[in-house]
DOKE-20704 format. One record per residue (C-alpha): residue number from 1; residue in one letter; x, y, z. Coordinates in steps of 0.5 Angstrom, whole numbers, always signed. Layout:
SITE | NUM | A | X | Y | Z;
...
END
This chain:
SITE | 1 | M | -1 | +39 | -53;
SITE | 2 | K | -3 | +35 | -47;
SITE | 3 | N | -9 | +40 | -46;
SITE | 4 | F | -11 | +40 | -53;
SITE | 5 | L | -11 | +32 | -54;
SITE | 6 | F | -15 | +31 | -47;
SITE | 7 | S | -20 | +36 | -50;
SITE | 8 | L | -20 | +33 | -57;
SITE | 9 | V | -22 | +26 | -54;
SITE | 10 | A | -27 | +29 | -49;
SITE | 11 | A | -30 | +32 | -55;
SITE | 12 | L | -31 | +26 | -59;
SITE | 13 | I | -33 | +22 | -52;
SITE | 14 | F | -39 | +28 | -51;
SITE | 15 | S | -41 | +28 | -59;
SITE | 16 | F | -41 | +20 | -59;
SITE | 17 | G | -41 | +17 | -53;
SITE | 18 | Y | -48 | +19 | -49;
SITE | 19 | G | -52 | +16 | -55;
SITE | 20 | Q | -47 | +11 | -56;
SITE | 21 | H | -49 | +3 | -55;
SITE | 22 | L | -44 | -1 | -53;
SITE | 23 | T | -43 | -8 | -55;
SITE | 24 | D | -42 | -15 | -52;
SITE | 25 | S | -35 | -14 | -53;
SITE | 26 | S | -35 | -8 | -48;
SITE | 27 | K | -32 | -9 | -41;
SITE | 28 | F | -31 | -4 | -35;
SITE | 29 | S | -25 | -5 | -30;
SITE | 30 | I | -22 | -1 | -24;
SITE | 31 | I | -15 | +1 | -25;
SITE | 32 | T | -11 | +2 | -18;
SITE | 33 | C | -4 | +6 | -19;
SITE | 34 | G | +1 | +6 | -14;
SITE | 35 | P | +5 | +11 | -11;
SITE | 36 | D | +10 | +16 | -13;
SITE | 37 | P | +17 | +17 | -9;
SITE | 38 | G | +16 | +25 | -11;
SITE | 39 | P | +11 | +30 | -7;
SITE | 40 | V | +7 | +27 | -1;
SITE | 41 | Y | +0 | +28 | -5;
SITE | 42 | L | +3 | +22 | -10;
SITE | 43 | A | +4 | +18 | -4;
SITE | 44 | F | -3 | +15 | -3;
SITE | 45 | G | -4 | +12 | -11;
SITE | 46 | H | -10 | +13 | -15;
SITE | 47 | S | -16 | +10 | -18;
SITE | 48 | A | -19 | +11 | -24;
SITE | 49 | I | -25 | +7 | -29;
SITE | 50 | R | -23 | +4 | -35;
SITE | 51 | M | -28 | +2 | -41;
SITE | 52 | V | -26 | -2 | -47;
SITE | 53 | D | -30 | -4 | -53;
SITE | 54 | R | -26 | -7 | -58;
SITE | 55 | S | -32 | -7 | -63;
SITE | 56 | L | -32 | +0 | -63;
SITE | 57 | G | -25 | +1 | -63;
SITE | 58 | V | -25 | +5 | -56;
SITE | 59 | D | -21 | +5 | -50;
SITE | 60 | Y | -23 | +10 | -45;
SITE | 61 | V | -20 | +12 | -38;
SITE | 62 | F | -25 | +16 | -33;
SITE | 63 | N | -20 | +20 | -28;
SITE | 64 | Y | -23 | +24 | -23;
SITE | 65 | G | -16 | +26 | -21;
SITE | 66 | V | -16 | +32 | -26;
SITE | 67 | F | -15 | +39 | -24;
SITE | 68 | D | -13 | +45 | -28;
SITE | 69 | F | -8 | +50 | -26;
SITE | 70 | A | -10 | +55 | -31;
SITE | 71 | Q | -17 | +56 | -28;
SITE | 72 | P | -18 | +63 | -25;
SITE | 73 | N | -15 | +63 | -18;
SITE | 74 | F | -13 | +56 | -18;
SITE | 75 | Y | -7 | +57 | -12;
SITE | 76 | L | -11 | +62 | -8;
SITE | 77 | D | -17 | +57 | -8;
SITE | 78 | F | -12 | +51 | -7;
SITE | 79 | A | -10 | +55 | -1;
SITE | 80 | R | -17 | +56 | +2;
SITE | 81 | G | -19 | +49 | +1;
SITE | 82 | S | -24 | +51 | -4;
SITE | 83 | N | -21 | +48 | -10;
SITE | 84 | N | -25 | +44 | -16;
SITE | 85 | Y | -22 | +37 | -19;
SITE | 86 | L | -25 | +35 | -25;
SITE | 87 | L | -27 | +28 | -28;
SITE | 88 | G | -23 | +27 | -34;
SITE | 89 | A | -24 | +23 | -40;
SITE | 90 | Y | -19 | +21 | -45;
SITE | 91 | D | -15 | +15 | -48;
SITE | 92 | Y | -13 | +10 | -43;
SITE | 93 | Q | -6 | +8 | -47;
SITE | 94 | Y | -4 | +15 | -45;
SITE | 95 | F | -6 | +14 | -38;
SITE | 96 | E | -2 | +7 | -37;
SITE | 97 | Q | +4 | +10 | -41;
SITE | 98 | S | +5 | +16 | -36;
SITE | 99 | Y | +4 | +11 | -30;
SITE | 100 | I | +9 | +6 | -33;
SITE | 101 | E | +14 | +12 | -34;
SITE | 102 | D | +13 | +14 | -27;
SITE | 103 | N | +15 | +7 | -25;
SITE | 104 | R | +8 | +7 | -21;
SITE | 105 | F | +5 | +0 | -21;
SITE | 106 | L | -2 | -1 | -24;
SITE | 107 | H | -7 | -7 | -22;
SITE | 108 | E | -14 | -8 | -26;
SITE | 109 | Q | -20 | -11 | -24;
SITE | 110 | S | -25 | -13 | -29;
SITE | 111 | L | -32 | -12 | -27;
SITE | 112 | N | -38 | -17 | -28;
SITE | 113 | L | -43 | -13 | -31;
SITE | 114 | T | -49 | -14 | -36;
SITE | 115 | L | -49 | -11 | -42;
SITE | 116 | D | -55 | -7 | -39;
SITE | 117 | Q | -51 | -5 | -33;
SITE | 118 | R | -45 | -3 | -37;
SITE | 119 | Q | -49 | +2 | -42;
SITE | 120 | R | -52 | +5 | -36;
SITE | 121 | L | -45 | +6 | -32;
SITE | 122 | Y | -42 | +9 | -39;
SITE | 123 | K | -48 | +14 | -40;
SITE | 124 | F | -47 | +16 | -33;
SITE | 125 | L | -40 | +17 | -34;
SITE | 126 | V | -40 | +21 | -40;
SITE | 127 | W | -46 | +25 | -37;
SITE | 128 | N | -41 | +26 | -31;
SITE | 129 | S | -35 | +28 | -36;
SITE | 130 | M | -39 | +34 | -39;
SITE | 131 | P | -36 | +41 | -38;
SITE | 132 | A | -42 | +43 | -34;
SITE | 133 | N | -42 | +36 | -29;
SITE | 134 | R | -35 | +35 | -29;
SITE | 135 | A | -32 | +39 | -23;
SITE | 136 | Y | -33 | +37 | -16;
SITE | 137 | W | -31 | +40 | -9;
SITE | 138 | Y | -25 | +36 | -7;
SITE | 139 | D | -24 | +34 | +0;
SITE | 140 | P | -18 | +29 | +1;
SITE | 141 | Y | -21 | +24 | +6;
SITE | 142 | Y | -29 | +25 | +4;
SITE | 143 | D | -29 | +26 | -3;
SITE | 144 | N | -23 | +25 | -7;
SITE | 145 | C | -21 | +21 | -14;
SITE | 146 | A | -22 | +15 | -10;
SITE | 147 | T | -29 | +16 | -7;
SITE | 148 | R | -31 | +18 | -13;
SITE | 149 | V | -30 | +12 | -17;
SITE | 150 | R | -34 | +8 | -11;
SITE | 151 | D | -40 | +13 | -11;
SITE | 152 | A | -41 | +13 | -19;
SITE | 153 | F | -43 | +5 | -18;
SITE | 154 | V | -47 | +7 | -12;
SITE | 155 | K | -51 | +13 | -16;
SITE | 156 | V | -52 | +8 | -22;
SITE | 157 | F | -53 | +2 | -19;
SITE | 158 | G | -56 | +4 | -12;
SITE | 159 | D | -58 | -2 | -7;
SITE | 160 | S | -56 | -7 | -13;
SITE | 161 | V | -49 | -6 | -11;
SITE | 162 | K | -46 | -8 | -4;
SITE | 163 | F | -39 | -6 | -1;
SITE | 164 | D | -38 | -11 | +5;
SITE | 165 | G | -33 | -8 | +10;
SITE | 166 | S | -33 | -14 | +14;
SITE | 167 | Y | -26 | -16 | +12;
SITE | 168 | I | -23 | -10 | +15;
SITE | 169 | S | -21 | -12 | +22;
SITE | 170 | T | -17 | -6 | +24;
SITE | 171 | K | -20 | +0 | +28;
SITE | 172 | Y | -15 | +6 | +25;
SITE | 173 | T | -17 | +13 | +25;
SITE | 174 | I | -17 | +17 | +19;
SITE | 175 | R | -10 | +20 | +21;
SITE | 176 | Q | -7 | +13 | +22;
SITE | 177 | L | -9 | +11 | +15;
SITE | 178 | K | -6 | +16 | +12;
SITE | 179 | D | +0 | +15 | +16;
SITE | 180 | L | +1 | +8 | +13;
SITE | 181 | Y | +2 | +11 | +6;
SITE | 182 | A | +5 | +18 | +8;
SITE | 183 | K | +11 | +15 | +13;
SITE | 184 | S | +15 | +14 | +7;
SITE | 185 | Y | +15 | +21 | +6;
SITE | 186 | P | +17 | +24 | +13;
SITE | 187 | W | +17 | +31 | +12;
SITE | 188 | G | +11 | +31 | +8;
SITE | 189 | N | +8 | +27 | +13;
SITE | 190 | L | +10 | +32 | +18;
SITE | 191 | G | +7 | +38 | +15;
SITE | 192 | I | +0 | +34 | +14;
SITE | 193 | D | +0 | +32 | +21;
SITE | 194 | I | +2 | +40 | +23;
SITE | 195 | C | -3 | +43 | +19;
SITE | 196 | Q | -9 | +38 | +21;
SITE | 197 | G | -13 | +37 | +27;
SITE | 198 | M | -17 | +33 | +31;
SITE | 199 | P | -22 | +32 | +25;
SITE | 200 | I | -18 | +26 | +22;
SITE | 201 | D | -17 | +23 | +29;
SITE | 202 | R | -24 | +20 | +29;
SITE | 203 | V | -24 | +12 | +28;
SITE | 204 | A | -26 | +11 | +20;
SITE | 205 | T | -31 | +6 | +18;
SITE | 206 | P | -30 | +1 | +13;
SITE | 207 | Y | -33 | +5 | +8;
SITE | 208 | Q | -29 | +11 | +10;
SITE | 209 | Y | -23 | +7 | +9;
SITE | 210 | M | -24 | +7 | +2;
SITE | 211 | Y | -21 | +14 | +1;
SITE | 212 | L | -15 | +11 | +0;
SITE | 213 | P | -14 | +7 | -7;
SITE | 214 | A | -11 | +1 | -4;
SITE | 215 | Y | -18 | +0 | +0;
SITE | 216 | I | -22 | +2 | -7;
SITE | 217 | E | -18 | -4 | -10;
SITE | 218 | S | -20 | -9 | -4;
SITE | 219 | G | -27 | -6 | -3;
SITE | 220 | F | -29 | -8 | -10;
SITE | 221 | D | -26 | -15 | -9;
SITE | 222 | H | -31 | -16 | -3;
SITE | 223 | A | -37 | -12 | -7;
SITE | 224 | T | -42 | -16 | -10;
SITE | 225 | I | -48 | -14 | -15;
SITE | 226 | M | -54 | -16 | -17;
SITE | 227 | N | -54 | -19 | -24;
SITE | 228 | D | -60 | -22 | -27;
SITE | 229 | S | -63 | -23 | -21;
SITE | 230 | A | -57 | -27 | -18;
SITE | 231 | T | -52 | -24 | -14;
SITE | 232 | V | -45 | -24 | -16;
SITE | 233 | P | -38 | -22 | -14;
SITE | 234 | L | -37 | -15 | -17;
SITE | 235 | V | -30 | -17 | -19;
SITE | 236 | G | -29 | -22 | -24;
SITE | 237 | K | -21 | -23 | -26;
SITE | 238 | K | -15 | -19 | -24;
SITE | 239 | R | -9 | -18 | -27;
SITE | 240 | V | -2 | -14 | -26;
SITE | 241 | V | -1 | -9 | -31;
SITE | 242 | Y | +5 | -7 | -29;
SITE | 243 | E | +9 | -8 | -23;
SITE | 244 | A | +14 | -2 | -20;
SITE | 245 | K | +21 | -3 | -19;
SITE | 246 | P | +24 | -1 | -12;
SITE | 247 | F | +25 | +6 | -11;
SITE | 248 | P | +32 | +9 | -9;
SITE | 249 | A | +32 | +11 | -1;
SITE | 250 | S | +32 | +18 | +0;
SITE | 251 | W | +38 | +22 | +2;
SITE | 252 | I | +34 | +27 | +6;
SITE | 253 | P | +35 | +26 | +14;
SITE | 254 | H | +29 | +24 | +18;
SITE | 255 | P | +25 | +30 | +21;
SITE | 256 | I | +27 | +27 | +28;
SITE | 257 | Y | +34 | +28 | +27;
SITE | 258 | V | +33 | +35 | +25;
SITE | 259 | M | +29 | +36 | +31;
SITE | 260 | G | +33 | +33 | +36;
SITE | 261 | L | +39 | +37 | +33;
SITE | 262 | I | +35 | +43 | +35;
SITE | 263 | A | +34 | +40 | +42;
SITE | 264 | L | +41 | +39 | +43;
SITE | 265 | I | +43 | +46 | +41;
SITE | 266 | A | +38 | +49 | +46;
SITE | 267 | L | +40 | +45 | +51;
SITE | 268 | V | +48 | +46 | +50;
SITE | 269 | L | +46 | +54 | +49;
SITE | 270 | A | +42 | +53 | +56;
SITE | 271 | G | +48 | +51 | +59;
SITE | 272 | R | +53 | +56 | +56;
SITE | 273 | D | +48 | +62 | +58;
SITE | 274 | F | +47 | +59 | +65;
SITE | 275 | S | +54 | +59 | +66;
SITE | 276 | K | +56 | +66 | +63;
SITE | 277 | Q | +49 | +69 | +65;
SITE | 278 | Q | +48 | +71 | +58;
SITE | 279 | L | +42 | +69 | +54;
SITE | 280 | S | +43 | +67 | +47;
SITE | 281 | T | +37 | +71 | +44;
SITE | 282 | W | +39 | +70 | +37;
SITE | 283 | F | +37 | +63 | +38;
SITE | 284 | D | +31 | +64 | +42;
SITE | 285 | A | +29 | +70 | +37;
SITE | 286 | L | +29 | +65 | +31;
SITE | 287 | L | +26 | +59 | +35;
SITE | 288 | F | +20 | +63 | +38;
SITE | 289 | G | +19 | +67 | +31;
SITE | 290 | V | +19 | +61 | +27;
SITE | 291 | T | +14 | +57 | +31;
SITE | 292 | G | +10 | +63 | +32;
SITE | 293 | F | +9 | +64 | +25;
SITE | 294 | I | +7 | +57 | +24;
SITE | 295 | G | +2 | +58 | +29;
SITE | 296 | I | -1 | +64 | +25;
SITE | 297 | I | -1 | +59 | +19;
SITE | 298 | L | -5 | +54 | +23;
SITE | 299 | L | -10 | +59 | +26;
SITE | 300 | L | -11 | +62 | +19;
SITE | 301 | L | -12 | +55 | +16;
SITE | 302 | W | -17 | +53 | +22;
SITE | 303 | F | -22 | +60 | +22;
SITE | 304 | F | -21 | +63 | +15;
SITE | 305 | T | -21 | +57 | +10;
SITE | 306 | D | -25 | +51 | +8;
SITE | 307 | H | -20 | +46 | +10;
SITE | 308 | K | -25 | +42 | +15;
SITE | 309 | A | -19 | +37 | +17;
SITE | 310 | A | -15 | +44 | +20;
SITE | 311 | A | -20 | +45 | +25;
SITE | 312 | D | -19 | +44 | +33;
SITE | 313 | N | -11 | +43 | +32;
SITE | 314 | L | -8 | +42 | +38;
SITE | 315 | N | -1 | +43 | +35;
SITE | 316 | L | -3 | +50 | +37;
SITE | 317 | I | +0 | +48 | +44;
SITE | 318 | W | +7 | +49 | +42;
SITE | 319 | A | +6 | +53 | +36;
SITE | 320 | L | +3 | +59 | +40;
SITE | 321 | P | +2 | +65 | +35;
SITE | 322 | T | +4 | +69 | +41;
SITE | 323 | H | +11 | +67 | +41;
SITE | 324 | L | +11 | +73 | +35;
SITE | 325 | I | +9 | +78 | +40;
SITE | 326 | A | +15 | +75 | +45;
SITE | 327 | V | +20 | +76 | +40;
SITE | 328 | F | +18 | +83 | +39;
SITE | 329 | A | +18 | +84 | +46;
SITE | 330 | M | +25 | +82 | +47;
SITE | 331 | I | +27 | +89 | +44;
SITE | 332 | A | +23 | +93 | +49;
SITE | 333 | Q | +24 | +88 | +55;
SITE | 334 | P | +17 | +89 | +58;
SITE | 335 | R | +17 | +86 | +66;
SITE | 336 | W | +11 | +81 | +64;
SITE | 337 | L | +16 | +78 | +59;
SITE | 338 | K | +19 | +73 | +64;
SITE | 339 | W | +12 | +71 | +66;
SITE | 340 | Y | +11 | +69 | +59;
SITE | 341 | F | +17 | +65 | +58;
SITE | 342 | L | +15 | +61 | +65;
SITE | 343 | L | +8 | +60 | +63;
SITE | 344 | T | +11 | +57 | +56;
SITE | 345 | A | +16 | +53 | +60;
SITE | 346 | L | +10 | +50 | +64;
SITE | 347 | I | +5 | +49 | +58;
SITE | 348 | Q | +11 | +45 | +54;
SITE | 349 | L | +12 | +41 | +60;
SITE | 350 | A | +5 | +39 | +61;
SITE | 351 | L | +5 | +38 | +53;
SITE | 352 | I | +11 | +33 | +53;
SITE | 353 | I | +8 | +29 | +59;
SITE | 354 | G | +1 | +28 | +56;
SITE | 355 | W | +3 | +28 | +49;
SITE | 356 | F | +1 | +21 | +48;
SITE | 357 | F | -6 | +22 | +52;
SITE | 358 | L | -8 | +28 | +48;
SITE | 359 | P | -15 | +27 | +43;
SITE | 360 | Q | -10 | +29 | +37;
SITE | 361 | Q | -5 | +24 | +35;
SITE | 362 | L | +1 | +29 | +35;
SITE | 363 | N | +7 | +27 | +30;
SITE | 364 | T | +13 | +24 | +35;
SITE | 365 | A | +18 | +28 | +31;
SITE | 366 | L | +16 | +34 | +34;
SITE | 367 | I | +17 | +32 | +42;
SITE | 368 | P | +25 | +35 | +41;
SITE | 369 | L | +22 | +41 | +38;
SITE | 370 | A | +17 | +42 | +44;
SITE | 371 | T | +23 | +40 | +49;
SITE | 372 | A | +27 | +46 | +46;
SITE | 373 | L | +22 | +51 | +47;
SITE | 374 | M | +21 | +49 | +54;
SITE | 375 | V | +28 | +49 | +55;
SITE | 376 | R | +29 | +56 | +52;
SITE | 377 | S | +23 | +59 | +56;
SITE | 378 | Y | +26 | +56 | +62;
SITE | 379 | I | +33 | +59 | +61;
SITE | 380 | Q | +29 | +66 | +59;
SITE | 381 | F | +25 | +66 | +65;
SITE | 382 | V | +31 | +64 | +70;
SITE | 383 | L | +36 | +70 | +67;
SITE | 384 | R | +31 | +75 | +66;
SITE | 385 | K | +28 | +74 | +74;
SITE | 386 | R | +35 | +76 | +76;
SITE | 387 | G | +34 | +83 | +72;
SITE | 388 | A | +41 | +82 | +69;
SITE | 389 | Y | +38 | +85 | +62;
SITE | 390 | T | +37 | +92 | +59;
SITE | 391 | R | +35 | +94 | +52;
SITE | 392 | A | +42 | +95 | +50;
SITE | 393 | R | +45 | +89 | +52;
SITE | 394 | I | +39 | +85 | +49;
SITE | 395 | A | +40 | +89 | +42;
SITE | 396 | K | +47 | +87 | +42;
SITE | 397 | E | +46 | +79 | +44;
SITE | 398 | M | +41 | +79 | +38;
SITE | 399 | M | +46 | +82 | +33;
SITE | 400 | L | +51 | +77 | +36;
END
C-alpha cells in the first residue's frame, strides 16, 4: 500500500510538476530529522527538502534516502557496496507523521528564495525524481541523503549559493564525526569501526562535515544566496516541528565489558593451563576461529567490494585470516604451529603498545580482545615448545 501511494503521488508530480508554475505563496524548506534508537544506520538522522504551495494545494517532500528492497539483487548489491538509493517524491504529511511516530525530532528551515529560484529548484527536483534520473550510487560519507540535498542547491544555483564553513573550528576526521552520533550505538559503532579502514581517518573539510544531517542544518544556517543582486542568508526562519522525547537507556552491555570478559577468561585459562600443563584448546579454537573468520570478511570487503571505506584496514593486525589455518593445524600438529603462535603473540603485543599511534583509529573496545589473543598465543607457544602435545591429546582437549 505504501509503494502504491508513493507511486501514485510520484506519478502526479511527474505529470503536472515539470511544467507547473509555482505561485507567490510557494516556499521551500530543509527538513532535518533526528536519530532513531534502533539500527545504527538510523543514528545519524536524515535530511530532506520540502516544497509547499498552498494556492496549488500541494505539499511535497523530496527524499534522497529511499531504497527499494524489491530491486534485483538488492542484498547482494548492498553487500558489495554498489546499492542504489533513490530520490522519492511524495506527500510531506506522510513523511512528517512517520518520523513523529518514531519519536524522531523534526526541524524546519524556511529558505529565502525568489519565485524564479523556487521555480528553478522545483523543476530540477521534479526532473531528478523521474524514474530515469532518481537513482544514485550511495556512499555513506561522500554521496548520501544529506549531501544530495546540499548538492541540489549547488547544481541549480551554482556560484550564487555559498556554504561558509568558517564556523567549524574542529578538525575531526570522518570517523570521529561518525563517532559523535554512533557512540550511543556501541555495538553498531564497533561493527563499523571493524569493517572500515584508513580512508575514513582523514581530516574532514568543512564541506565534508555535511555528510551528516546535523551539519546540513548548520551548513544551511551559515549559507548565503544571491537574491535580485543582493546577497542574503539562505535560511529565513527556523522552527521545531517536533521535539523528540528521551529514549529509554539500552540494557545491552557495552562491548568493552564483553571484550573484557573474554580477556579475563583468557587470563584465567592461561594460569590454569600453565599449572596443569594442559591447553584449553576448545577456547583457542573458538577465539582464533572467530577472529580469523572476521579477517576473511575484512579482506573480502577490501578487495572484492566497492566499499571504499573498507580499504587499508588495520583491524587485520588482530583479525589475521591465517588464524583459521592455525585452528585446523591444531589437529595435525605441525612443528611450525608453535612459531606461528609466538609470532602472533609478538604482533599483538606490538599492536597494543602502538594502539594510539596507528594511522587508523581502532576501537578501544578491541584492546581486551587483542590482549586475549596475545595471552592465548603465548601460552600456546610455551606449552607447545615443551613438546607435550600429540594429535590424540589435542583432539581429546577440543572435545572437552
